[in-house]
MMTF fields as JSON, N, C-alpha, C and O atoms, coordinates in Angstrom:
{
  "mmtfVersion": "1.0.0",
  "mmtfProducer": "UNKNOWN",
  "numBonds": 407,
  "numAtoms": 408,
  "numGroups": 102,
  "numChains": 1,
  "numModels": 1,
  "chainsPerModel": [1],
  "groupsPerChain": [102],
  "chainIdList": ["A"],
  "bondAtomList": [4, 2, 8, 6, 12, 10, 16, 14, 20, 18, 24, 22, 28, 26, 32, 30, 36, 34, 40, 38, 44, 42, 48, 46, 52, 50, 56, 54, 60, 58, 64, 62, 68, 66, 72, 70, 76, 74, 80, 78, 84, 82, 88, 86, 92, 90, 96, 94, 100, 98, 104, 102, 108, 106, 112, 110, 116, 114, 120, 118, 124, 122, 128, 126, 132, 130, 136, 134, 140, 138, 144, 142, 148, 146, 152, 150, 156, 154, 160, 158, 164, 162, 168, 166, 172, 170, 176, 174, 180, 178, 184, 182, 188, 186, 192, 190, 196, 194, 200, 198, 204, 202, 208, 206, 212, 210, 216, 214, 220, 218, 224, 222, 228, 226, 232, 230, 236, 234, 240, 238, 244, 242, 248, 246, 252, 250, 256, 254, 260, 258, 264, 262, 268, 266, 272, 270, 276, 274, 280, 278, 284, 282, 288, 286, 292, 290, 296, 294, 300, 298, 304, 302, 308, 306, 312, 310, 316, 314, 320, 318, 324, 322, 328, 326, 332, 330, 336, 334, 340, 338, 344, 342, 348, 346, 352, 350, 356, 354, 360, 358, 364, 362, 368, 366, 372, 370, 376, 374, 380, 378, 384, 382, 388, 386, 392, 390, 396, 394, 400, 398, 404, 402],
  "bondOrderList": [1, 1, 1, 1, 1, 1, 1, 1, 1, 1, 1, 1, 1, 1, 1, 1, 1, 1, 1, 1, 1, 1, 1, 1, 1, 1, 1, 1, 1, 1, 1, 1, 1, 1, 1, 1, 1, 1, 1, 1, 1, 1, 1, 1, 1, 1, 1, 1, 1, 1, 1, 1, 1, 1, 1, 1, 1, 1, 1, 1, 1, 1, 1, 1, 1, 1, 1, 1, 1, 1, 1, 1, 1, 1, 1, 1, 1, 1, 1, 1, 1, 1, 1, 1, 1, 1, 1, 1, 1, 1, 1, 1, 1, 1, 1, 1, 1, 1, 1, 1, 1],
  "groupList": [{"groupName": "MET", "atomNameList": ["N", "CA", "C", "O"], "elementList": ["N", "C", "C", "O"], "formalChargeList": [0, 0, 0, 0], "bondAtomList": [1, 0, 2, 1, 3, 2], "bondOrderList": [1, 1, 2], "singleLetterCode": "M", "chemCompType": "L-PEPTIDE LINKING"}, {"groupName": "ILE", "atomNameList": ["N", "CA", "C", "O"], "elementList": ["N", "C", "C", "O"], "formalChargeList": [0, 0, 0, 0], "bondAtomList": [1, 0, 2, 1, 3, 2], "bondOrderList": [1, 1, 2], "singleLetterCode": "I", "chemCompType": "L-PEPTIDE LINKING"}, {"groupName": "HIS", "atomNameList": ["N", "CA", "C", "O"], "elementList": ["N", "C", "C", "O"], "formalChargeList": [0, 0, 0, 0], "bondAtomList": [1, 0, 2, 1, 3, 2], "bondOrderList": [1, 1, 2], "singleLetterCode": "H", "chemCompType": "L-PEPTIDE LINKING"}, {"groupName": "VAL", "atomNameList": ["N", "CA", "C", "O"], "elementList": ["N", "C", "C", "O"], "formalChargeList": [0, 0, 0, 0], "bondAtomList": [1, 0, 2, 1, 3, 2], "bondOrderList": [1, 1, 2], "singleLetterCode": "V", "chemCompType": "L-PEPTIDE LINKING"}, {"groupName": "LEU", "atomNameList": ["N", "CA", "C", "O"], "elementList": ["N", "C", "C", "O"], "formalChargeList": [0, 0, 0, 0], "bondAtomList": [1, 0, 2, 1, 3, 2], "bondOrderList": [1, 1, 2], "singleLetterCode": "L", "chemCompType": "L-PEPTIDE LINKING"}, {"groupName": "ALA", "atomNameList": ["N", "CA", "C", "O"], "elementList": ["N", "C", "C", "O"], "formalChargeList": [0, 0, 0, 0], "bondAtomList": [1, 0, 2, 1, 3, 2], "bondOrderList": [1, 1, 2], "singleLetterCode": "A", "chemCompType": "L-PEPTIDE LINKING"}, {"groupName": "THR", "atomNameList": ["N", "CA", "C", "O"], "elementList": ["N", "C", "C", "O"], "formalChargeList": [0, 0, 0, 0], "bondAtomList": [1, 0, 2, 1, 3, 2], "bondOrderList": [1, 1, 2], "singleLetterCode": "T", "chemCompType": "L-PEPTIDE LINKING"}, {"groupName": "PRO", "atomNameList": ["N", "CA", "C", "O"], "elementList": ["N", "C", "C", "O"], "formalChargeList": [0, 0, 0, 0], "bondAtomList": [1, 0, 2, 1, 3, 2], "bondOrderList": [1, 1, 2], "singleLetterCode": "P", "chemCompType": "L-PEPTIDE LINKING"}, {"groupName": "GLY", "atomNameList": ["N", "CA", "C", "O"], "elementList": ["N", "C", "C", "O"], "formalChargeList": [0, 0, 0, 0], "bondAtomList": [1, 0, 2, 1, 3, 2], "bondOrderList": [1, 1, 2], "singleLetterCode": "G", "chemCompType": "PEPTIDE LINKING"}, {"groupName": "ARG", "atomNameList": ["N", "CA", "C", "O"], "elementList": ["N", "C", "C", "O"], "formalChargeList": [0, 0, 0, 0], "bondAtomList": [1, 0, 2, 1, 3, 2], "bondOrderList": [1, 1, 2], "singleLetterCode": "R", "chemCompType": "L-PEPTIDE LINKING"}, {"groupName": "GLN", "atomNameList": ["N", "CA", "C", "O"], "elementList": ["N", "C", "C", "O"], "formalChargeList": [0, 0, 0, 0], "bondAtomList": [1, 0, 2, 1, 3, 2], "bondOrderList": [1, 1, 2], "singleLetterCode": "Q", "chemCompType": "L-PEPTIDE LINKING"}, {"groupName": "PHE", "atomNameList": ["N", "CA", "C", "O"], "elementList": ["N", "C", "C", "O"], "formalChargeList": [0, 0, 0, 0], "bondAtomList": [1, 0, 2, 1, 3, 2], "bondOrderList": [1, 1, 2], "singleLetterCode": "F", "chemCompType": "L-PEPTIDE LINKING"}, {"groupName": "GLU", "atomNameList": ["N", "CA", "C", "O"], "elementList": ["N", "C", "C", "O"], "formalChargeList": [0, 0, 0, 0], "bondAtomList": [1, 0, 2, 1, 3, 2], "bondOrderList": [1, 1, 2], "singleLetterCode": "E", "chemCompType": "L-PEPTIDE LINKING"}, {"groupName": "ASN", "atomNameList": ["N", "CA", "C", "O"], "elementList": ["N", "C", "C", "O"], "formalChargeList": [0, 0, 0, 0], "bondAtomList": [1, 0, 2, 1, 3, 2], "bondOrderList": [1, 1, 2], "singleLetterCode": "N", "chemCompType": "L-PEPTIDE LINKING"}, {"groupName": "SER", "atomNameList": ["N", "CA", "C", "O"], "elementList": ["N", "C", "C", "O"], "formalChargeList": [0, 0, 0, 0], "bondAtomList": [1, 0, 2, 1, 3, 2], "bondOrderList": [1, 1, 2], "singleLetterCode": "S", "chemCompType": "L-PEPTIDE LINKING"}, {"groupName": "CYS", "atomNameList": ["N", "CA", "C", "O"], "elementList": ["N", "C", "C", "O"], "formalChargeList": [0, 0, 0, 0], "bondAtomList": [1, 0, 2, 1, 3, 2], "bondOrderList": [1, 1, 2], "singleLetterCode": "C", "chemCompType": "L-PEPTIDE LINKING"}, {"groupName": "ASP", "atomNameList": ["N", "CA", "C", "O"], "elementList": ["N", "C", "C", "O"], "formalChargeList": [0, 0, 0, 0], "bondAtomList": [1, 0, 2, 1, 3, 2], "bondOrderList": [1, 1, 2], "singleLetterCode": "D", "chemCompType": "L-PEPTIDE LINKING"}, {"groupName": "TYR", "atomNameList": ["N", "CA", "C", "O"], "elementList": ["N", "C", "C", "O"], "formalChargeList": [0, 0, 0, 0], "bondAtomList": [1, 0, 2, 1, 3, 2], "bondOrderList": [1, 1, 2], "singleLetterCode": "Y", "chemCompType": "L-PEPTIDE LINKING"}, {"groupName": "LYS", "atomNameList": ["N", "CA", "C", "O"], "elementList": ["N", "C", "C", "O"], "formalChargeList": [0, 0, 0, 0], "bondAtomList": [1, 0, 2, 1, 3, 2], "bondOrderList": [1, 1, 2], "singleLetterCode": "K", "chemCompType": "L-PEPTIDE LINKING"}, {"groupName": "TRP", "atomNameList": ["N", "CA", "C", "O"], "elementList": ["N", "C", "C", "O"], "formalChargeList": [0, 0, 0, 0], "bondAtomList": [1, 0, 2, 1, 3, 2], "bondOrderList": [1, 1, 2], "singleLetterCode": "W", "chemCompType": "L-PEPTIDE LINKING"}],
  "groupTypeList": [0, 1, 2, 3, 4, 5, 6, 3, 6, 4, 5, 7, 8, 6, 9, 5, 10, 11, 4, 12, 5, 11, 13, 5, 13, 3, 14, 13, 15, 4, 5, 12, 16, 8, 15, 1, 12, 17, 8, 7, 5, 1, 16, 5, 16, 6, 16, 1, 7, 14, 10, 18, 9, 4, 8, 7, 16, 3, 3, 4, 3, 3, 12, 18, 19, 9, 16, 4, 5, 5, 4, 18, 5, 2, 14, 5, 5, 7, 2, 0, 5, 5, 17, 9, 3, 10, 3, 18, 16, 11, 0, 10, 14, 3, 14, 4, 10, 1, 4, 16, 7, 5],
  "groupIdList": [1, 2, 3, 4, 5, 6, 7, 8, 9, 10, 11, 12, 13, 14, 15, 16, 17, 18, 19, 20, 21, 22, 23, 24, 25, 26, 27, 28, 29, 30, 31, 32, 33, 34, 35, 36, 37, 38, 39, 40, 41, 42, 43, 44, 45, 46, 47, 48, 49, 50, 51, 52, 53, 54, 55, 56, 57, 58, 59, 60, 61, 62, 63, 64, 65, 66, 67, 68, 69, 70, 71, 72, 73, 74, 75, 76, 77, 78, 79, 80, 81, 82, 83, 84, 85, 86, 87, 88, 89, 90, 91, 92, 93, 94, 95, 96, 97, 98, 99, 100, 101, 102],
  "secStructList": [7, 3, 3, 3, 3, 3, 3, 3, 3, 3, 7, 6, 6, 7, 2, 2, 2, 2, 2, 2, 2, 2, 2, 2, 2, 2, 2, 2, 2, 2, 6, 1, 6, 6, 3, 3, 3, 3, 3, 3, 3, 7, 7, 7, 7, 7, 7, 7, 6, 6, 7, 7, 7, 7, 7, 6, 6, 3, 3, 3, 3, 3, 3, 3, 3, 1, 1, 2, 2, 2, 2, 2, 2, 2, 2, 2, 7, 2, 2, 2, 2, 2, 2, 2, 2, 2, 2, 6, 6, 6, 3, 3, 3, 3, 3, 3, 3, 3, 3, 7, 7, 7],
  "xCoordList": [0.845, 0.0, 0.887, 1.976, 0.411, 1.104, 0.122, -1.087, 0.675, -0.085, 0.293, 1.451, -0.675, -0.411, -1.043, -2.207, -0.264, -0.77, -0.562, 0.57, -1.656, -1.588, -1.989, -3.112, -1.08, -1.356, -1.739, -0.927, -2.991, -3.519, -3.657, -4.422, -2.913, -3.011, -3.938, -3.766, -4.923, -5.992, -5.888, -5.28, -6.491, -6.638, -7.476, -8.42, -7.146, -7.878, -9.395, -9.886, -10.104, -11.557, -12.257, -13.468, -11.528, -12.144, -12.314, -12.711, -12.019, -12.04, -13.413, -13.487, -14.484, -15.821, -16.135, -16.68, -15.8, -16.046, -15.186, -15.652, -13.926, -13.035, -13.577, -13.647, -13.963, -14.451, -15.732, -15.947, -16.579, -17.788, -17.42, -17.971, -16.497, -16.061, -15.302, -15.498, -14.439, -13.666, -14.59, -14.462, -15.521, -16.407, -17.314, -17.717, -17.636, -18.438, -17.664, -18.265, -16.339, -15.492, -15.03, -14.493, -15.228, -14.718, -15.245, -14.474, -16.521, -17.073, -16.415, -16.24, -16.044, -15.32, -13.963, -13.54, -13.298, -11.969, -12.072, -11.289, -13.033, -13.191, -13.569, -13.315, -14.171, -14.551, -13.376, -13.482, -12.275, -11.112, -10.491, -10.458, -10.003, -9.286, -8.052, -7.21, -7.939, -6.766, -6.914, -6.016, -8.036, -8.245, -8.793, -9.821, -8.101, -8.498, -9.151, -10.13, -8.605, -9.125, -8.827, -7.779, -9.771, -9.581, -10.514, -11.732, -9.98, -10.847, -10.094, -8.893, -10.812, -10.198, -10.228, -11.066, -9.299, -9.268, -8.841, -8.036, -9.406, -9.045, -8.736, -8.949, -8.237, -7.895, -9.063, -10.182, -8.791, -9.757, -9.646, -8.556, -10.76, -10.771, -10.474, -11.357, -9.224, -8.818, -8.084, -7.757, -7.836, -7.025, -5.673, -5.035, -5.247, -3.961, -2.848, -2.793, -1.967, -0.972, 0.022, 0.51, 0.313, 1.31, 0.721, 1.442, -0.58, -1.207, -0.649, -0.66, -0.163, 0.298, -0.852, -1.184, -1.45, -2.609, -2.184, -1.159, -3.018, -2.798, -3.268, -2.664, -4.338, -4.89, -6.142, -6.465, -6.84, -8.14, -8.064, -9.084, -6.884, -6.75, -5.955, -5.368, -5.945, -5.233, -6.154, -6.853, -6.142, -6.852, -5.813, -4.99, -5.854, -4.982, -5.821, -6.853, -5.383, -6.085, -5.346, -4.143, -6.079, -5.511, -5.942, -7.132, -4.948, -5.223, -4.459, -3.376, -5.048, -4.351, -4.63, -5.77, -3.573, -3.658, -2.999, -2.063, -3.506, -2.96, -1.477, -0.667, -1.131, 0.252, 0.468, -0.472, 1.7, 2.044, 1.333, 0.961, 1.141, 0.431, -0.995, -1.473, -1.673, -3.033, -3.034, -3.924, -2.044, -1.937, -1.698, -2.306, -0.823, -0.549, -1.79, -2.057, -2.539, -3.777, -4.782, -5.488, -4.844, -5.718, -5.367, -6.254, -4.098, -3.664, -4.074, -4.31, -4.16, -4.491, -5.975, -6.385, -6.778, -8.202, -8.94, -8.666, -9.874, -10.629, -11.376, -11.459, -11.914, -12.629, -11.69, -12.119, -10.404, -9.447, -9.095, -8.868, -9.051, -8.815, -9.959, -9.726, -11.186, -12.352, -12.336, -12.647, -11.978, -11.895, -10.855, -11.105, -9.697, -8.641, -9.121, -8.776, -9.906, -10.465, -11.411, -11.392, -12.233, -13.198, -12.526, -13.045, -11.38, -10.772, -9.558, -8.952, -9.196, -7.952, -7.91, -6.841, -9.055, -9.061, -8.979, -8.712, -9.198, -9.127, -7.732, -7.319, -7.014, -5.757, -4.562, -4.41, -3.714, -2.458, -1.295, -0.378, -1.328, -0.258, -0.708, -1.656, 0.003, -0.212, 1.161, 2.043, 1.328, 2.544, 2.133, 1.164, 2.881, 2.573, 3.646, 4.838, 3.198, 4.08, 3.572, 2.42, 4.42, 4.059, 4.893, 6.123, 4.197, 4.847, 4.554, 3.472, 5.519, 5.323, 5.014, 5.571, 4.134, 3.96, 5.286, 6.043, 5.551, 6.81, 6.589, 7.537],
  "yCoordList": [-1.176, 0.0, 1.234, 1.229, 2.297, 3.577, 4.659, 4.56, 5.672, 6.839, 8.008, 8.145, 8.845, 10.043, 11.22, 11.172, 12.27, 13.542, 14.548, 14.849, 15.059, 16.053, 17.398, 17.562, 18.354, 19.691, 20.553, 20.797, 21.011, 21.792, 23.241, 23.541, 24.13, 25.559, 26.183, 26.007, 26.915, 27.446, 28.961, 29.648, 29.457, 30.902, 31.406, 30.733, 32.564, 33.077, 33.107, 33.564, 32.597, 32.642, 31.588, 31.677, 30.589, 29.582, 28.216, 27.262, 28.108, 26.788, 26.117, 24.92, 26.841, 26.232, 25.685, 24.588, 26.43, 25.973, 24.747, 23.787, 24.8, 23.668, 22.423, 21.358, 22.55, 21.391, 20.828, 19.617, 21.656, 21.161, 20.246, 19.154, 20.693, 19.869, 18.636, 17.542, 18.803, 17.683, 16.607, 15.432, 17.015, 16.045, 15.331, 14.194, 15.974, 15.324, 14.197, 13.317, 14.22, 13.214, 12.11, 11.097, 12.29, 11.336, 9.922, 8.965, 9.77, 8.421, 7.722, 6.504, 8.477, 7.885, 7.342, 6.262, 8.116, 7.701, 6.48, 5.539, 6.495, 5.358, 4.079, 2.983, 4.201, 3.029, 2.452, 1.361, 3.169, 2.684, 1.464, 1.358, 0.553, -0.612, -0.146, 0.558, -0.524, -0.202, 1.013, 1.309, 1.737, 2.9, 2.428, 1.754, 2.787, 2.409, 3.597, 3.431, 4.774, 5.988, 7.169, 7.224, 8.133, 9.305, 10.404, 10.264, 11.482, 12.552, 13.822, 13.791, 14.949, 16.24, 16.537, 16.019, 17.376, 17.826, 19.289, 19.741, 20.017, 21.416, 21.598, 20.694, 22.769, 23.036, 22.774, 23.229, 22.04, 21.89, 23.12, 23.658, 23.552, 24.698, 24.198, 23.683, 24.355, 23.894, 25.007, 26.046, 24.766, 25.693, 25.067, 25.461, 24.101, 23.439, 24.339, 24.596, 24.817, 25.808, 25.319, 26.117, 24.053, 23.561, 23.246, 22.812, 23.463, 23.196, 24.15, 25.368, 23.573, 24.377, 24.432, 23.422, 25.579, 25.728, 25.819, 26.405, 25.214, 25.288, 26.621, 27.154, 27.157, 28.415, 28.198, 27.069, 29.285, 29.177, 28.805, 28.477, 28.852, 28.589, 27.317, 27.177, 26.39, 25.119, 23.972, 24.039, 22.918, 21.679, 20.567, 20.493, 19.713, 18.544, 17.333, 17.063, 16.61, 15.404, 14.215, 14.046, 13.403, 12.233, 11.002, 10.739, 10.255, 9.098, 7.882, 8.001, 6.71, 5.44, 4.58, 4.47, 3.974, 3.134, 1.791, 1.685, 0.782, -0.572, -0.592, -1.208, 0.091, 0.088, 1.246, 1.965, 1.418, 2.507, 2.38, 3.391, 1.168, 0.967, 1.51, 2.111, 1.313, 1.828, 3.355, 3.982, 3.951, 5.409, 5.951, 6.945, 5.305, 5.744, 5.602, 6.467, 4.536, 4.354, 5.455, 5.965, 5.811, 6.903, 8.201, 8.916, 8.496, 9.736, 9.781, 10.859, 8.618, 8.54, 8.287, 8.207, 8.161, 7.836, 8.963, 10.136, 8.621, 9.647, 10.624, 11.814, 10.136, 11.049, 12.057, 13.153, 11.706, 12.658, 13.734, 14.889, 13.356, 14.352, 15.365, 16.569, 14.878, 15.771, 16.658, 17.847, 16.087, 16.84, 17.953, 19.077, 17.652, 18.663, 19.87, 21.009, 19.623, 20.719, 21.55, 22.779, 20.888, 21.589, 22.5, 23.575, 22.089, 22.825, 23.664, 24.305, 23.672, 24.341, 25.818, 26.342, 26.496, 27.923, 28.183, 29.314, 27.182, 27.334, 27.016, 27.575, 26.128, 25.6, 26.454, 26.826, 26.757, 27.443, 26.46, 26.607, 25.455, 24.458, 23.206, 23.229, 22.115, 20.85, 20.266, 20.246, 19.789, 19.043, 17.715, 17.641, 16.682, 15.332, 14.837, 15.066, 14.152, 13.338, 11.923, 11.635, 11.032, 9.635, 8.835, 8.851, 8.133, 7.559, 6.077, 5.607, 5.35, 3.964, 3.938, 4.737, 3.035, 2.885, 2.46, 1.686, 2.963, 2.632, 1.584, 1.18],
  "zCoordList": [0.0, 0.0, 0.0, 0.575, -0.652, -0.601, -0.149, -0.356, 0.461, 0.91, 0.021, -0.375, -0.292, -1.075, -0.353, 0.044, -0.19, 0.308, -0.815, -1.194, -1.337, -2.406, -1.824, -1.347, -1.863, -1.367, -2.565, -3.458, -2.568, -3.676, -3.216, -2.3, -3.858, -3.572, -4.603, -5.809, -4.099, -4.939, -5.096, -4.275, -6.158, -6.305, -5.121, -4.706, -4.584, -3.42, -3.657, -4.689, -2.647, -2.664, -3.503, -3.705, -4.0, -4.878, -4.23, -4.899, -2.933, -2.302, -2.374, -2.65, -2.137, -2.168, -3.561, -3.685, -4.597, -5.972, -6.292, -6.906, -5.864, -6.088, -5.404, -6.016, -4.132, -3.378, -3.974, -3.915, -4.538, -5.185, -6.356, -6.492, -7.19, -8.327, -7.843, -8.373, -6.842, -6.31, -5.757, -6.1, -4.9, -4.256, -5.25, -5.008, -6.351, -7.395, -8.075, -8.69, -7.968, -8.609, -7.655, -8.103, -6.365, -5.372, -5.615, -5.538, -5.902, -6.103, -7.284, -7.258, -8.323, -9.456, -9.015, -9.427, -8.173, -7.7, -6.793, -6.923, -5.878, -4.967, -5.704, -5.204, -6.885, -7.675, -8.466, -9.027, -8.512, -9.26, -8.577, -7.351, -9.409, -8.894, -8.133, -8.691, -6.892, -6.089, -5.203, -4.414, -5.311, -4.445, -3.105, -3.044, -2.041, -0.69, 0.029, 0.757, -0.18, 0.462, -0.435, -1.079, -0.478, -1.337, -0.857, -0.971, -0.327, 0.126, 0.462, 0.731, 0.445, 0.752, 2.254, 2.992, 2.678, 4.07, 4.101, 3.287, 5.069, 5.284, 6.768, 7.575, 7.109, 8.502, 9.444, 9.206, 10.51, 11.597, 12.498, 12.693, 13.034, 13.933, 15.343, 16.029, 15.766, 17.097, 17.83, 17.256, 19.102, 19.885, 20.234, 21.211, 19.441, 19.691, 19.156, 17.953, 20.023, 19.613, 18.547, 17.747, 18.536, 17.584, 16.202, 15.304, 16.037, 14.739, 13.688, 13.864, 12.598, 11.467, 10.473, 9.852, 10.319, 9.445, 7.976, 7.628, 7.141, 5.699, 5.138, 4.207, 5.697, 5.235, 4.396, 4.026, 4.099, 3.431, 1.954, 1.347, 1.376, -0.058, -0.359, -1.432, 0.61, 0.431, 0.827, 1.838, 0.011, 0.311, 0.292, -0.621, 1.29, 1.339, 0.948, 1.562, -0.065, -0.492, 0.115, -0.086, 0.855, 1.523, 0.735, 0.562, 0.26, -0.591, -0.084, 0.488, -0.308, -0.094, -1.318, -1.771, -1.845, -3.037, -2.763, -1.971, -3.43, -3.272, -3.631, -2.937, -4.728, -5.196, -6.17, -6.508, -6.612, -7.51, -8.854, -9.451, -9.33, -10.597, -10.518, -11.48, -9.406, -9.238, -9.223, -9.797, -8.57, -8.552, -9.96, -10.356, -10.708, -12.083, -12.961, -13.795, -12.786, -13.55, -13.186, -14.057, -11.927, -11.47, -12.19, -12.657, -12.277, -12.928, -14.392, -14.939, -15.03, -16.451, -16.723, -17.881, -15.671, -15.843, -16.565, -16.315, -17.46, -18.189, -17.273, -17.578, -16.165, -15.269, -14.625, -14.264, -14.473, -13.93, -14.963, -14.604, -16.236, -17.288, -17.314, -17.426, -17.209, -17.202, -15.95, -16.026, -14.821, -13.56, -13.666, -13.23, -14.238, -14.366, -15.175, -14.861, -16.2, -16.991, -16.122, -16.186, -15.316, -14.455, -13.437, -13.138, -12.901, -11.788, -12.183, -11.324, -13.449, -13.865, -13.49, -13.179, -13.513, -13.179, -11.687, -11.279, -10.868, -9.415, -8.871, -7.855, -9.541, -9.005, -9.41, -10.573, -8.421, -8.704, -8.738, -9.547, -7.858, -7.848, -7.103, -6.319, -7.376, -6.687, -6.387, -7.245, -5.156, -4.832, -4.202, -3.447, -4.524, -4.039, -3.1, -3.307, -2.063, -1.234, -1.392, -1.068, -1.889, -2.08, -1.097, -1.142, -0.204, 0.975, 1.124, 0.771, 1.647, 2.058, 3.549, 4.301, 3.997, 5.447, 6.084, 5.499, 7.262, 7.933, 9.007, 9.68]
}
C-alpha cells in the first residue's frame, strides 16, 4: 500500500467551488481498482498551539492506493482528465508526497 498527500493551492476565494467539483469526482476515484481511500481535508478549527494551518486557499487530499500501478492508472483515468479541466481555473499548484507505510 502507498499513501499520497496532495497539497492543492488554490486561487484566493475559490475553495468552495473547487471542493464542489472535487467532491463530485470522489465516487469515481473510490470506484477505481486499487483505491483504498480518497478525500479532501481542510484546517480543523482547534485551539492546539502547535497546529500548522494550511490556510483558506489550500486543500490537502488524503489518498491510499494498493500500489504505484493503481496510482498511475488513477492519474491517467478519463474522469481525472475531465476533472482537471473543471478545476484548472481554481488551481495554482499541486505538490505530491508519495509515501510507504513505515
